[in-house]
N, C-alpha and C positions, 0 to 999 in steps of 0.2 A: 831899364835896369839890365846890366850886363853880368854874365857869369862865364867861367871856364869850367868845363866838365872833365873829370878824370874818373878812372876806376882803379881800384887796388884789389886784385884778386876777386873781381866781380862785385865789389862793394863800391858803389858810385856816389860821388859827391859833386855838388856845384860849389865852386869857389867864387865868392862875390868879387866882381872886378869892375868897380864903378867909383867915380870920384866923390859922389855924395854918400854921406854916412848911411849905413844899413839900418833901416828903421821899419821893420815889418812886425805885425802882430803874429801871434801863434797861428791864427787862422790863415793869414796870408802865407806864412811859411808852409803850412800843410798843403795849400793850393799849389804853390810853386813846386813842391816836391811830388805832387800827385802825377802819376804816370799817364793819366787820361786827360785831366783838366789843366795841367801845368807842364813844366819842362821835364819833370820826372827825375827823382834821385832818392838816395837813402839818407840825405841830409844836406845841410848847407854849412860851409866853412866861411867865416868872416875874418880875414887877416887883419891884425892890428899892427900897423907899421908906423912908429913914431920916432923921430930923430932922438938919439941919445937914450932910448929905452930898449929893453929886450923885446924881440919879436914875440908876439902872442897871437892867440886865436880864440874866437868864439865858435862853438860847435853846436849846431841845432839839429835835433832829430826831426823826423818827418811829421811828428805831431806838434811841432813847434817848441817843445821843451828843450832846455839847454843841457848838453852832456858835459861831464867833467873832462873826459878824455876819450879819444878814439884812435886806436893804432893805425887803422887804414886811413882815417881822415888826416892824421898827422903826416903819414907818408905822402898823401896827395898834396897837402899843403907844402911840404918840402919841395916836391916836384914843381909846384906852381911858383914858389919863390926862386927856384933854380931857373925856370923858364923866363921869369921877369928879371933875371940877373941881379936879384937882391942878395942871393947867397952864392957861394962857389963850392969847389970840392972840399974846402976846409970845414971841419966840424963846427957846428954852431948850436946855441941853446935856444929853446923855445918854451914859452910859458903857457900853460893850460890851466883851466880851472881846477884840474886834478893834480897839479904840480908841474915842476920843470922837467923837461926831457932834453937829451943831447942827441943831435941829429947829424947824419953824414950821408951826403948824396953820392951814389955810386953809379957806374955805367951810364954816364951822361943823363942821369935823372931817371933811368928806367928801373932802378933798384935803389931802395933806401934802407939805411940801417939806423935804428933809433934805440938808445938806452932809455927804456921806459920807466925806470925807477924800480922800487922794491915791491914785490908782492907781499902784502901783509895779511895776516890771519887773525880773526877776532878770537877772544878767549873761548867762546863757544862756537867752534868752527864747523862742527858736524851735527847734523840733525837728521833723525829718521822720522818720516811721517807718510801718511797715505794721501796720495793725490790722484783724484779721478779713479779710485779703485786700485791703484798700484802703490806698493810699498817702495818708497824711494829713500836713498841716502843722499842728503844735500850737503855739499862741501862749500863753505863760504870763504871768499878771498876778495881782497881789494887790489886793484891796479891804479888806484886814484879814483876809480869808479867801481860800483858794486857788481860782484859776479857770484853765481851759484853753479857749481860744477856737479853734474849728475852722471855717474858711470853706468853704462848700459851695455848689454851684449851686442846690440847692433844699433848704431846711431842712424836714424832715418829722418827725412824731412817730415814724414807723417807724424812721428813721435814728437818732434820739436813743435809742430803746429798744434798738436793735441794738448800737450802738457805745458808748453812754454807760457801761454797767456795766464794760466792759473798760478804757476810758480812765480812769475814776475810780480804778481799782485798779492802774494801771501803777506800776512801781517808781520811775519818775520823780517820783512824788508820795508821799512817805513817810506823809503824813497824809491821803491820798486827795485828790480834787479835785472841784469842780463843773465841769460841762462844758457849753459853749454851742456849738450848731451854728448858724452865722450865714450868711444870704444878704443881700447888699447890694442894696437896691432902688434907691436913688439916694443923693445926698450928704446927705440929711436923714432917711433911713428905713432901718431894718434889720428883717428878719424873723428871729426867733430861736426855736429849740426848745431845751429845757433838760433835762439830766439832773443832778439835785441830789444832792450828796454826803449820804449818810445818809437820803435820802428816796426817790429814784428819779425817774421822770418827773414833771414838775410843769408846771402851766399857765402859770406866770410866776415870775420871781424878780427882786428889786430889785438885789441885788449882781451878778447875772448880766447884767442890763441895763447896769449901770455898766461891767462888764468888757468886754462886747461893744462898747460905744461907745468905750471908751478904746483898745482895740486897733485898732478900725477907724479911728479918727482918727490914731493913731500910724502906721499904714500908708498914710495918705493917702486912704482910701476915703470918708470922710465929713467934714463940717464940725464946728464946735464945738457946734451944737445938733442933737440927734438924737432922733427918736421911735423907740422900740423896740416893735415889734409882736409880740405873743405870743398863743397861743391863748386865754389868760385875759383879755387886755386890753392897754392901751398904757401905757408909762411914758416920760416925757420926761427927757432927760439933757442937761446943759450941762457943758462942759469948758473950763477955762482953760488958759493956756499952760504951767502947771506941773503939769498933770494932776489938779488938784483937781476933784472931781465933785459936781455938784448934781443930785439926783434929785427929781422930782415925780410923784406918782401918786395914784390913788383908794383909798379905804377904805370898806367898807360893813359895818355891824353886822348880825349874823345873829340873835343871841339869847343868853339866859343858859341854862346847862346845869348840872344837878346829877348827879354821878356816884354811883350807888348802890354801897355797899361790896361788894355781891355781884359786881360787875363784876371787881374785882381779886381776889376770893376764888377765882376760877377758876384763878388761877396758883399758888395755894398759899402 
């Protein structure tokens, strides 16, 4: 089984690169993504390339669950398609479980721009509750996948690891949620720490960056152009008056990997 590995602002994915259809159980996916027992990654991308049909992708989290959308994952997929000469510098569309996006490869694949669609807000978008002894204000938004934005004085890894697992599983979120802990630096900059649904603590996230910027702008904290700073790197976000989100960020190729059958034999 072959894969090509990339990272986007420290968020790494394995892109399935094999002629046989991808057919792995949730347990097998979790083993492949395991950084000690497998190849190691924050998820697996499976391109779906069929003549006469729109390009599409399946996105799997490290626990084997399928994600609707991943901003970093989509940028990585664009770079992979560019490397395979399936796409060019011309903009193209890509179908995800969370909706259609419009992509544009920049800087010979080292930077990708994606129109991520519209940030949408539920009717009851704000909730105040106590989590692990802390009174928090939860801001709900969807980027085609669920997000919960929490504003804090100082966004830290420790805070994300402490509160993220509990918030992800709140009954408020029947399909669980991604969680962003956000500190507003100024009207053009945000500091964000992320707990990702189905993955855990992660160095960066594209849809989380979109969600954090969209909620921040909606509450009047930032302007239309925002740089989201995360431990893994920076992503720039542009928002229009209708909450359409344009994301731009880096991608780096790591290498090609071959998974030995013995790796999955360990799970029986």
